[in-house]
C-alpha positions as CSV (number, residue, x, y, z in Angstrom):
1,X,59.2,78.6,142.3
2,X,58.2,78.9,138.5
3,X,58.1,81.9,136.4
4,X,54.6,82.7,136.0
5,X,55.3,84.0,132.3
6,X,56.7,80.0,131.4
7,X,53.8,78.7,133.5
8,X,51.4,81.2,130.9
9,X,53.6,79.9,127.9
10,X,53.2,76.1,128.4
11,X,49.3,76.5,129.4
12,X,48.8,78.2,125.9
13,X,50.5,75.1,124.6
14,X,48.3,72.6,126.3
15,X,45.5,74.5,125.3
16,X,47.0,74.2,121.5
17,X,47.5,70.7,122.1
18,X,44.1,70.0,123.4
19,X,42.5,71.6,120.4
20,X,44.5,69.8,117.9
21,X,43.9,66.6,119.4
22,X,40.2,67.3,119.5
23,X,40.6,68.4,116.0
24,X,42.2,64.7,115.0
25,X,39.2,62.9,116.6
26,X,36.4,64.9,114.9
27,X,38.3,64.1,111.7
28,X,38.3,60.8,112.4
29,X,34.5,60.7,113.8
30,X,33.1,62.4,110.4
31,X,35.4,60.4,108.3
32,X,34.5,62.8,105.1
33,X,37.8,64.5,103.5
34,X,35.9,67.7,103.2
35,X,34.9,68.2,106.8
36,X,38.3,67.5,107.9
37,X,39.6,69.8,105.4
38,X,37.2,72.7,106.8
39,X,38.7,71.4,110.5
40,X,42.1,71.6,109.4
41,X,41.3,75.1,107.9
42,X,39.9,76.3,111.4
43,X,43.4,75.1,112.8
44,X,45.3,76.9,110.5
45,X,43.9,80.2,111.7
46,X,44.4,78.9,115.4
47,X,48.1,78.3,114.9
48,X,49.5,81.7,114.1
49,X,47.4,83.0,117.0
50,X,48.8,80.7,119.3
51,X,52.3,81.3,118.0
52,X,52.0,85.1,118.9
53,X,50.4,84.2,122.2
54,X,53.0,82.5,123.0
55,X,55.8,84.8,122.1
56,X,54.2,87.7,123.4
57,X,54.2,86.5,126.9
58,X,57.9,85.3,126.4
59,X,58.8,88.5,125.8
60,X,57.1,90.2,128.5
61,X,58.9,88.0,130.5
62,X,61.8,89.0,129.2
63,X,61.4,92.8,128.8
64,X,63.4,94.0,131.5
65,X,66.5,91.7,130.8
66,X,66.9,92.1,127.3
67,X,68.2,94.9,125.1
68,X,65.4,96.5,122.9
69,X,67.1,95.6,119.7
70,X,67.2,92.0,120.6
71,X,63.5,92.2,121.4
72,X,62.9,94.0,117.8
73,X,64.6,91.0,116.3
74,X,62.3,88.3,118.0
75,X,59.0,90.4,116.8
76,X,60.8,90.6,113.2
77,X,61.4,86.9,113.4
78,X,57.6,86.1,114.5
79,X,56.5,88.1,111.6
80,X,58.8,86.4,109.2
81,X,57.5,83.0,110.1
82,X,53.6,84.5,109.9
83,X,54.6,85.6,106.5
84,X,56.5,82.8,105.2
85,X,53.6,80.5,105.8
86,X,50.9,82.6,104.0
């Protein structure tokens, strides 16, 4: 039996991949740089949300098995990724 947290994480990533693929198709369909940049801007907002959701699901799944200090390190790591990509 699969872990429901893993299923949730995979589902979020499948949704993310679907959004990315759809955005690529829209860029090709419109064929304009300004429109492609707008679509890319929306993806830039969605990416961090997907990262946070996936990490939150993973941490929730590990909550009872990992020490609190290690969980804090995971959150610090996610924060640094988001901060560094600004």
